[in-house]
C-alpha positions in Angstrom: -30.1 -8.9 -32.1 -27.8 -6.0 -31.2 -30.6 -4.6 -29.0 -30.6 -7.9 -27.0 -26.8 -7.8 -26.6 -27.1 -4.2 -25.3 -29.8 -5.2 -22.8 -27.7 -8.1 -21.6 -24.6 -5.8 -21.2 -26.6 -3.2 -19.3 -28.1 -5.9 -17.0 -24.7 -7.4 -16.3 -23.2 -4.0 -15.5 -25.9 -3.1 -13.0 -26.2 -6.3 -10.9 -23.2 -8.5 -12.0 -23.5 -11.6 -14.1 -26.5 -13.1 -12.2 -29.3 -11.2 -14.1 -27.7 -11.9 -17.5 -27.4 -15.6 -16.8 -31.0 -15.7 -15.6 -32.2 -14.0 -18.8 -30.2 -16.5 -20.9 -31.6 -19.5 -19.0 -35.2 -18.3 -19.4 -34.7 -17.6 -23.2 -33.0 -21.0 -23.6 -35.9 -22.8 -21.8 -38.5 -21.0 -24.0 -36.6 -21.9 -27.1 -36.3 -25.5 -26.0 -40.1 -25.7 -25.2 -40.9 -24.1 -28.6 -38.7 -26.6 -30.4 -40.2 -29.7 -28.6 -43.8 -28.5 -29.0 -43.3 -27.8 -32.7 -42.1 -31.4 -33.2 -45.1 -32.9 -31.4 -47.6 -30.7 -33.3 -46.2 -31.9 -36.7 -46.5 -35.6 -36.0 -50.3 -35.7 -35.7 -51.1 -33.7 -38.8 -48.8 -35.6 -41.1 -50.4 -39.0 -40.5 -53.7 -38.1 -42.0 -52.3 -36.3 -45.1 -50.4 -39.3 -46.4 -53.3 -41.7 -46.7 
């Protein structure tokens, strides 16, 4: 994770805070999508294994 922090710091120094916030929003959206899709995938497989 230190590499990510260094990249965010470099991006914020060059263009201000806008690019860093944009990166954080994209990463947060990707994490949220992964979390939601992981939950939906697990529901279908568990129903057949418990019979």
